[in-house]
C-alpha positions as CSV (number, residue, x, y, z in Angstrom):
1,M,-18.0,-9.4,36.1
2,G,-14.7,-8.0,37.2
3,F,-13.4,-8.2,40.8
4,R,-10.8,-6.4,42.9
5,T,-9.1,-7.6,46.0
6,I,-9.2,-5.5,49.2
7,A,-6.9,-6.1,52.1
8,I,-8.5,-5.6,55.5
9,S,-6.3,-6.1,58.6
10,I,-5.9,-9.9,59.1
11,C,-7.9,-11.1,56.1
12,C,-8.5,-10.4,52.5
13,L,-12.0,-10.0,51.1
14,V,-13.0,-10.0,47.4
15,A,-15.6,-7.4,46.6
16,A,-17.6,-6.9,43.4
17,A,-16.5,-4.1,41.1
18,P,-18.9,-1.2,40.5
19,A,-21.7,-2.0,37.9
20,G,-20.5,-1.2,34.4
21,A,-16.8,-1.7,35.0
22,G,-16.7,-4.5,32.4
23,V,-18.1,-2.1,29.8
24,H,-15.8,0.6,30.9
25,D,-12.7,-1.7,30.5
26,R,-13.9,-2.9,27.1
27,A,-14.3,0.7,25.9
28,V,-10.7,1.5,27.0
29,R,-9.4,-1.6,25.3
30,I,-11.2,-0.9,22.0
31,F,-9.9,2.7,22.0
32,R,-6.3,1.7,22.7
33,R,-6.3,-1.1,20.1
34,I,-7.6,1.3,17.4
35,A,-5.9,4.6,18.3
36,H,-2.8,3.2,20.0
37,V,-3.1,5.8,22.9
38,P,-5.2,5.8,26.1
39,P,-8.6,7.5,25.8
40,L,-9.7,10.7,27.6
41,A,-12.5,10.5,30.1
42,P,-15.1,12.1,27.8
43,E,-14.2,9.6,25.1
44,V,-14.7,6.7,27.5
45,T,-18.0,8.1,28.6
46,E,-19.3,8.3,25.1
47,M,-18.1,4.8,24.2
48,V,-19.7,3.3,27.3
49,G,-22.9,5.0,26.3
50,H,-22.8,3.3,22.9
51,L,-21.8,-0.1,24.3
52,S,-24.6,0.0,26.8
53,N,-27.3,1.0,24.3
54,S,-29.7,-2.0,24.4
55,S,-31.7,-0.6,21.5
56,L,-28.8,-1.4,19.1
57,S,-27.4,-4.7,17.9
58,P,-24.1,-5.8,19.3
59,E,-22.4,-5.1,16.0
60,E,-23.8,-1.5,15.9
61,R,-22.9,-0.8,19.5
62,D,-19.3,-1.8,18.8
63,A,-19.2,0.1,15.5
64,R,-20.4,3.3,17.2
65,A,-17.9,2.9,20.0
66,A,-15.1,2.3,17.5
67,E,-16.1,5.5,15.7
68,V,-15.0,7.5,18.8
69,A,-11.5,6.0,18.6
70,L,-11.4,6.7,14.8
71,R,-11.9,10.4,15.5
72,S,-8.7,10.5,17.6
73,P,-5.8,12.3,15.9
74,A,-3.6,9.4,17.1
75,F,-5.5,7.0,14.9
76,Y,-4.0,8.7,11.9
77,S,-0.7,10.0,13.2
78,T,0.2,6.9,15.3
79,S,-1.9,3.9,14.6
80,L,-2.2,4.0,10.8
81,V,1.4,5.2,10.4
82,T,2.5,2.1,12.5
83,L,0.2,-0.2,10.4
84,F,1.9,0.8,7.1
85,S,5.4,1.5,8.4
86,T,6.8,-1.7,7.1
87,T,5.4,-1.5,3.5
88,T,8.4,0.4,2.1
89,S,11.2,-1.9,3.5
90,T,12.6,-4.9,1.8
91,E,13.3,-6.3,5.3
92,Q,9.7,-5.3,6.3
93,L,11.1,-3.3,9.2
94,P,9.4,0.0,10.4
95,E,10.3,3.1,8.4
96,P,9.8,6.8,9.2
97,L,6.8,8.5,7.7
98,N,7.3,8.9,4.0
99,D,5.2,9.7,0.9
100,S,3.9,6.1,0.5
101,I,2.9,5.8,4.2
102,A,1.3,9.3,4.0
103,F,-0.6,8.1,0.9
104,N,-2.1,5.2,2.9
105,V,-3.1,7.5,5.8
106,G,-4.5,10.2,3.5
107,I,-6.9,8.1,1.4
108,I,-8.2,6.3,4.5
109,R,-8.8,9.7,6.2
110,D,-10.5,11.0,3.1
111,N,-12.7,7.9,2.7
112,I,-11.4,7.3,-0.8
113,P,-12.0,3.7,-1.9
114,Y,-9.0,1.9,-0.6
115,R,-8.5,-0.2,-3.8
116,E,-7.2,3.1,-5.3
117,I,-4.0,2.6,-3.2
118,L,-2.6,0.6,-6.2
119,Y,-3.6,2.9,-9.0
120,G,-5.1,6.2,-7.9
121,D,-3.8,9.5,-9.0
122,H,-3.4,11.0,-5.5
123,Y,-0.5,12.3,-3.6
124,Y,-0.2,13.6,0.0
125,R,2.3,16.1,1.6
126,G,2.4,18.6,4.3
127,A,0.4,21.9,3.9
128,P,2.6,24.9,3.0
129,S,1.3,26.6,6.2
130,L,3.1,24.1,8.4
131,N,6.1,25.4,10.3
132,L,8.6,22.6,9.6
133,I,11.7,24.7,10.3
134,P,13.7,23.3,13.2
135,S,15.0,26.7,14.4
136,P,14.8,30.4,13.5
137,T,18.2,30.2,11.9
138,A,17.7,27.1,9.9
139,D,17.3,27.2,6.1
140,P,13.5,27.6,5.5
141,T,13.6,25.3,2.5
142,T,15.1,22.4,4.5
143,Y,11.9,20.6,5.1
144,Q,9.9,21.7,2.2
145,W,8.6,18.8,0.0
146,S,11.2,17.5,-2.4
147,P,11.1,14.6,-4.8
148,G,14.7,13.9,-3.8
149,D,14.5,13.1,-0.1
150,N,12.2,12.2,2.8
151,E,13.0,15.0,5.1
152,H,9.6,16.7,4.7
153,Y,7.7,13.7,6.0
154,A,10.2,12.7,8.7
155,R,10.0,16.3,10.1
156,M,6.2,16.1,10.2
157,Q,6.5,12.9,12.2
158,A,9.1,14.3,14.5
159,L,6.8,17.3,15.3
160,R,3.9,15.0,15.8
161,I,1.8,16.8,13.2
162,D,-1.9,15.9,13.3
163,L,-2.5,14.0,10.1
164,G,-6.2,13.5,10.7
165,K,-7.4,17.1,10.3
166,V,-9.6,17.8,7.3
167,G,-10.8,20.9,5.5
168,P,-9.0,24.2,5.2
169,D,-7.0,23.4,8.4
170,A,-5.7,20.1,7.1
171,N,-2.0,19.5,7.8
172,L,-1.7,16.6,5.3
173,I,-3.1,17.8,1.9
174,R,-4.0,15.8,-1.1
175,V,-2.9,16.8,-4.6
176,S,-2.5,14.7,-7.8
177,Q,0.8,13.2,-8.6
178,T,0.9,15.6,-11.6
179,Q,0.7,18.6,-9.3
180,A,3.4,17.1,-7.1
181,V,5.7,17.3,-10.1
182,F,4.9,20.9,-11.1
183,D,5.1,22.2,-7.6
184,A,8.5,20.8,-7.0
185,T,11.2,23.5,-6.8
186,T,14.0,21.1,-7.8
187,P,14.3,19.7,-10.3
188,G,12.3,21.7,-12.8
189,P,8.7,20.8,-13.5
190,V,9.3,18.5,-16.5
191,N,12.8,17.1,-17.0
192,R,12.9,14.1,-19.3
193,Q,15.6,11.7,-20.4
194,T,16.5,12.6,-24.0
195,V,16.9,9.6,-26.3
196,N,18.2,9.5,-29.9
197,A,16.7,7.5,-32.8
198,A,18.3,4.4,-31.5
199,G,16.7,4.7,-28.1
200,Q,20.0,5.5,-26.4
201,V,20.1,8.0,-23.6
202,T,22.0,11.1,-24.7
203,Q,21.2,13.4,-21.8
204,Q,20.4,12.3,-18.2
205,H,17.4,13.9,-16.6
206,N,14.5,12.7,-14.4
207,L,10.8,12.7,-14.9
208,V,9.9,12.3,-11.3
209,L,6.1,11.6,-11.1
210,Q,3.5,11.1,-13.8
211,S,-0.2,11.2,-14.1
212,T,-3.0,9.9,-16.2
213,T,-4.8,12.4,-18.5
214,A,-8.2,13.3,-17.3
215,G,-8.3,9.9,-15.5
216,N,-7.9,8.0,-18.8
217,V,-4.8,6.0,-19.7
218,T,-3.9,6.4,-23.4
219,Q,-1.1,4.8,-25.3
220,Y,1.6,7.2,-24.2
221,S,0.0,8.9,-21.2
222,P,2.2,9.0,-18.0
223,D,1.8,5.9,-15.8
224,I,0.5,6.7,-12.3
225,A,-0.1,3.7,-10.0
226,G,-0.9,4.8,-6.5
227,V,1.7,4.0,-4.0
228,I,3.7,2.1,-6.6
229,S,4.7,5.4,-8.2
230,T,5.7,7.1,-4.9
231,R,9.3,7.9,-4.1
232,A,9.5,5.7,-1.0
233,M,8.3,2.6,-2.9
234,A,10.6,3.4,-5.8
235,E,13.6,3.7,-3.4
236,A,12.8,0.4,-1.8
237,F,11.8,-1.7,-4.8
238,F,13.0,0.1,-8.0
239,S,16.5,0.9,-6.9
240,A,19.2,-1.3,-8.4
241,G,18.1,-4.8,-9.3
242,T,15.8,-5.6,-12.2
243,N,12.5,-4.2,-10.9
244,R,11.3,-7.7,-10.0
245,R,11.2,-6.7,-6.3
246,M,8.3,-4.3,-6.8
247,F,5.9,-7.0,-8.0
248,R,6.9,-9.3,-5.1
249,F,6.4,-6.7,-2.4
250,V,3.2,-5.4,-3.8
251,L,2.0,-9.0,-3.4
252,K,3.3,-9.3,0.1
253,N,2.1,-5.9,1.4
254,Y,-1.2,-5.5,-0.4
255,L,-2.4,-9.0,-1.2
256,C,-0.8,-10.8,1.8
257,T,0.8,-13.3,-0.6
258,D,4.3,-14.1,-1.6
259,L,5.6,-15.6,-4.8
260,E,6.0,-19.0,-3.1
261,D,2.3,-19.0,-2.5
262,I,1.4,-18.8,-6.2
263,K,4.4,-20.4,-7.9
264,D,3.5,-22.8,-10.6
265,N,5.9,-24.9,-12.6
266,T,3.4,-25.4,-15.4
267,V,3.0,-21.8,-16.5
268,S,4.4,-20.5,-19.8
269,S,8.0,-19.6,-19.8
270,Q,7.8,-17.3,-22.9
271,F,8.1,-14.1,-20.9
272,I,11.0,-15.1,-18.7
273,R,13.9,-12.7,-19.4
274,R,17.2,-13.5,-20.9
275,D,19.1,-13.0,-17.6
276,V,17.6,-16.3,-16.2
277,D,19.6,-19.4,-17.0
278,R,17.5,-22.2,-18.5
279,F,20.3,-24.7,-17.7
280,P,21.5,-23.8,-14.2
281,G,24.3,-26.1,-13.3
282,G,23.9,-27.7,-16.7
283,S,20.4,-29.0,-15.8
284,H,17.2,-27.9,-17.5
285,S,15.2,-29.8,-14.9
286,T,16.6,-27.5,-12.2
287,F,15.2,-24.6,-14.1
288,Q,11.8,-26.4,-14.5
289,L,11.6,-27.2,-10.8
290,N,13.2,-24.2,-9.1
291,C,13.0,-21.2,-11.5
292,L,10.1,-21.4,-13.8
293,G,7.4,-21.4,-11.1
294,C,8.3,-17.9,-9.9
295,H,9.9,-16.3,-12.9
296,G,7.2,-17.4,-15.3
297,I,4.7,-15.4,-13.2
298,Q,6.9,-12.6,-11.9
299,D,8.6,-11.6,-15.2
300,A,5.4,-11.7,-17.1
301,L,3.3,-9.6,-14.7
302,G,6.3,-7.4,-13.5
303,N,7.0,-6.3,-17.0
304,A,4.5,-3.5,-16.2
305,F,7.4,-1.7,-14.5
306,A,9.7,-1.7,-17.6
307,Y,9.9,2.2,-17.7
308,F,10.6,2.8,-14.0
309,D,13.8,3.3,-12.1
310,F,15.2,5.0,-9.0
311,R,18.2,7.2,-9.6
312,D,19.7,10.3,-8.0
313,N,17.4,9.8,-5.0
314,R,14.3,10.2,-7.2
315,M,11.8,7.9,-8.8
316,N,12.4,8.1,-12.6
317,Y,9.9,7.2,-15.3
318,R,11.7,7.1,-18.6
319,R,10.2,8.7,-21.6
320,A,11.4,10.2,-24.9
321,Q,11.8,13.9,-25.1
322,E,8.5,14.5,-26.9
323,P,5.3,13.7,-25.0
324,T,3.8,11.9,-28.1
325,S,6.9,9.7,-28.5
326,A,7.0,6.2,-27.1
327,P,8.6,5.6,-23.8
328,A,11.8,3.5,-23.6
329,V,12.6,0.4,-21.6
330,R,15.0,0.7,-18.8
331,P,18.5,-0.8,-19.4
332,K,18.1,-2.8,-16.1
333,M,15.3,-4.7,-17.8
334,V,17.5,-6.1,-20.5
335,Q,20.8,-6.5,-18.7
336,N,22.7,-9.8,-18.8
337,D,20.8,-10.8,-21.9
338,S,23.7,-13.1,-23.0
339,I,22.9,-15.6,-20.3
340,F,20.0,-17.0,-22.4
341,P,19.8,-15.1,-25.7
342,D,16.6,-16.9,-26.7
343,G,14.7,-15.6,-23.7
344,F,12.3,-12.7,-23.6
345,R,13.6,-9.2,-24.2
346,P,11.2,-6.5,-23.1
347,S,10.4,-3.9,-25.7
348,D,7.5,-2.1,-23.9
349,D,5.6,-2.3,-20.6
350,T,3.0,-4.9,-21.6
351,W,2.2,-7.4,-18.9
352,H,0.7,-10.9,-19.1
353,N,-1.1,-12.9,-16.5
354,T,0.6,-16.3,-17.1
355,L,-1.3,-17.9,-14.2
356,F,-4.1,-18.4,-16.7
357,S,-1.8,-20.5,-18.8
358,S,-1.4,-23.0,-15.9
359,A,-2.1,-26.7,-16.4
360,D,-3.5,-26.6,-12.9
361,P,-7.1,-25.2,-13.0
362,I,-6.9,-24.2,-9.4
363,K,-3.9,-21.8,-9.8
364,P,-5.6,-19.1,-11.7
365,L,-8.2,-18.9,-8.9
366,K,-5.6,-18.6,-6.2
367,L,-5.8,-14.8,-5.9
368,G,-9.4,-14.5,-6.8
369,W,-8.8,-12.6,-10.1
370,R,-11.7,-10.5,-11.4
371,T,-12.0,-8.2,-14.3
372,P,-11.1,-4.7,-13.1
373,E,-13.1,-1.6,-14.2
374,G,-11.9,-0.5,-17.6
375,G,-9.3,-3.2,-17.9
376,S,-8.5,-6.9,-17.9
377,E,-7.1,-9.4,-15.4
378,L,-5.4,-11.2,-18.3
379,G,-3.0,-8.4,-19.3
380,G,-2.4,-4.7,-20.0
381,S,0.2,-2.0,-20.4
382,G,2.0,-0.4,-17.5
383,A,1.8,-0.2,-13.7
384,H,-1.6,1.6,-13.6
385,T,-3.4,-1.2,-15.3
386,L,-1.6,-3.9,-13.3
387,G,-2.5,-2.0,-10.1
388,R,-6.1,-2.0,-11.1
389,A,-6.1,-5.7,-11.8
390,L,-4.4,-6.6,-8.5
391,A,-6.7,-4.3,-6.5
392,A,-9.7,-6.1,-8.0
393,T,-8.7,-9.5,-6.7
394,R,-10.4,-11.1,-3.7
395,A,-6.9,-11.5,-2.2
396,F,-6.5,-7.7,-2.0
397,S,-9.8,-7.3,-0.2
398,S,-9.2,-10.2,2.3
399,C,-5.7,-9.0,2.9
400,Q,-6.9,-5.6,4.2
401,V,-9.3,-7.4,6.6
402,K,-6.5,-9.6,7.9
403,K,-4.1,-6.7,8.4
404,V,-6.7,-4.7,10.4
405,F,-7.6,-7.8,12.4
406,R,-3.9,-8.4,13.3
407,H,-3.5,-4.7,14.1
408,V,-6.5,-4.5,16.4
409,C,-6.7,-8.1,17.8
410,L,-2.9,-8.6,18.2
411,R,-3.1,-12.2,16.9
412,E,-3.9,-14.2,13.8
413,P,-7.5,-15.1,13.0
414,Q,-8.8,-18.4,14.3
415,D,-10.5,-21.0,12.1
416,S,-13.8,-20.4,13.9
417,E,-13.6,-16.7,12.9
418,H,-13.1,-17.3,9.2
419,T,-16.8,-17.0,8.2
420,R,-17.2,-13.7,10.0
421,L,-14.1,-12.3,8.3
422,E,-15.4,-13.4,4.9
423,T,-18.6,-11.5,5.6
424,I,-16.6,-8.4,6.5
425,T,-14.6,-8.8,3.3
426,D,-17.9,-9.0,1.3
427,R,-19.1,-5.8,2.7
428,F,-15.7,-4.1,2.3
429,E,-15.6,-4.7,-1.5
430,N,-19.4,-4.2,-2.1
431,T,-19.6,-0.9,-3.9
432,N,-23.2,-0.5,-2.7
433,D,-22.2,-1.0,0.9
434,W,-18.8,0.0,2.3
435,N,-17.1,0.5,-1.1
436,Y,-13.6,-0.2,0.1
437,N,-13.9,2.2,3.1
438,F,-10.9,1.1,5.2
439,K,-12.2,2.6,8.4
440,N,-15.2,0.3,8.4
441,L,-12.8,-2.6,8.9
442,F,-11.8,-1.3,12.3
443,K,-15.4,-0.9,13.3
444,A,-16.1,-4.5,12.3
445,V,-13.2,-6.5,13.7
446,V,-13.7,-5.2,17.3
447,N,-16.9,-7.2,17.4
448,V,-15.0,-10.3,16.4
449,C,-12.2,-10.3,18.8
450,L,-12.7,-7.6,21.5
């Protein structure tokens, strides 16, 4: 029971707090941890009622109380935006609202299975009815959605637009990434890079966003991969470089794993690109000890991004002029190929899971690989199939539980809490139970730490 100190003339007496103060304080704490704002009096009253309901189990009391906080507009516009604000930064620093962060907020709001974050054909932007113009004299197109900048999303955040509304009054609306292309005012709806018979670029244009055809990936269908094929992710991880960053940061942000955690010096080197020296400093053993372990995995899996780039402030997906023609590998994927001419030279976007070539039987189990629906964990073509494979891992599911735990509990899980978090993870990925419903994680972890 809580106590308060009351000073009376020459002495101090400690008096008991009113009955129910502990429940009241806990309700306020749960609300603030989930929504990141203080609750209103009616919200506290409703939560206290749930927490005091002796006919419910402790888990159900907490879940119902948490639901009150999940209804708060601040849960979407503040708490979730904060949770995902570092996922589009190489330094993992907070970024303003962008299309990738909005993607996370949107599919959580709409109860879409969260595993689709890495492969789903969804896209979120502000409703056309929003007044995003800063002043009556400003250019009315300034804050319209554009594939070439982030002003649209930054303005929504600056105006504190409620991202949690649903239905016809929704401020954040869901479209497919295909529709995002055809609704763009600039550039035109379909601008491709023209290539000649030798595969050389003869005219520079951009194909901004792509989509699967009727939900099915065919040989030459465009390659949608959830947040991976958003502009903000492309700007952070496809710009410059050799596209290796995207694989690493998808691991870090969505599987809570870095390359160092899965590196393996016994995997096959056959897919390591030509820009990696096999004799650094004249020593092949240096390559074996310091380079093979990461590149042997990263290059083989990351080849899924061979057709992606970020140019002219837009995400580019390079295809030939005709929709039925084969796409073309980005020059960045084959640069510096004279360093080791006998290395791998990408000719398409096929990826291979070389962890299964490891001499260590434990390594392939590290991420908890499982066969994704309609694909394979051993290999595939393009970012969409890789996203499906990564989202099917146990590491993906447990990562989301850990992220929500840290966000709500403000600390790392303790060893004594491991079993309970594993149970939550089981329910999260069970398609007959929570089916990757992200909001259920908030309702569950409060019973563990609050």
